[in-house]
Structure formats: structure tokens, C-alpha cells
C-alpha positions in Angstrom: -10.1 33.2 -37.4 -6.4 34.1 -37.1 -4.7 35.3 -33.9 -3.9 39.0 -34.1 -0.3 38.3 -33.1 0.1 36.0 -36.1 -1.4 38.6 -38.4 1.0 41.3 -37.1 4.0 38.9 -37.4 3.0 38.1 -41.0 2.7 41.8 -41.8 6.1 42.6 -40.3 7.7 39.9 -42.4 6.0 41.4 -45.5 7.5 44.8 -44.7 11.0 43.3 -44.4 10.6 41.6 -47.8 9.2 44.8 -49.5 12.1 46.9 -48.0 14.6 44.4 -49.5 12.8 44.6 -52.9 12.9 48.4 -52.8 16.6 48.4 -52.0 17.3 46.0 -54.9 15.3 48.2 -57.3 17.2 51.3 -56.1 20.4 49.5 -57.1 19.1 48.1 -60.3 17.4 51.2 -61.7 20.6 53.2 -62.3 22.2 50.1 -64.0 19.2 49.8 -66.3 19.2 53.6 -67.0 22.9 53.3 -68.0 21.9 51.8 -71.3 20.2 55.1 -72.3 23.1 57.4 -71.3 25.8 58.6 -73.7 29.4 57.5 -72.9 28.2 54.9 -70.5 27.7 57.4 -67.7 25.8 55.9 -64.8 23.7 58.0 -62.4 23.9 56.4 -59.0 21.1 57.0 -56.6 21.8 57.0 -52.9 19.3 54.9 -51.0 17.0 56.8 -48.7 16.4 55.3 -45.3 12.9 54.1 -44.7 12.0 55.0 -41.1 10.5 52.1 -39.2 6.9 52.4 -38.0 
């Protein structure tokens, strides 16, 4: 059986990784959407802060 502190630590590391992935997707999504826009206009999305829990 795992120690509860180890489980919490692992989950916190997972949260950090997922937040980084979400931020990367927020940056990449408008770039990918740019291919479908006339005149090469890009719609930039402002990242919304994710409050820590």
C-alpha cells in the first residue's frame, strides 16, 4: 500500500503536467485554426488562469 503523502505528491505532479499541456494547447489551437481563416488572420486566445486548489 502506498503512503498517502506519496499519492498526494504524485497527484500534484500530474496537475502541474496537465496545466502545462493545457497552456500549450491554448497556444497551439489558434495557430492550427489559422489555416482555416481567410487572409491568414489569426485569432489569439488569452490564457485564462487556473486557480490552484
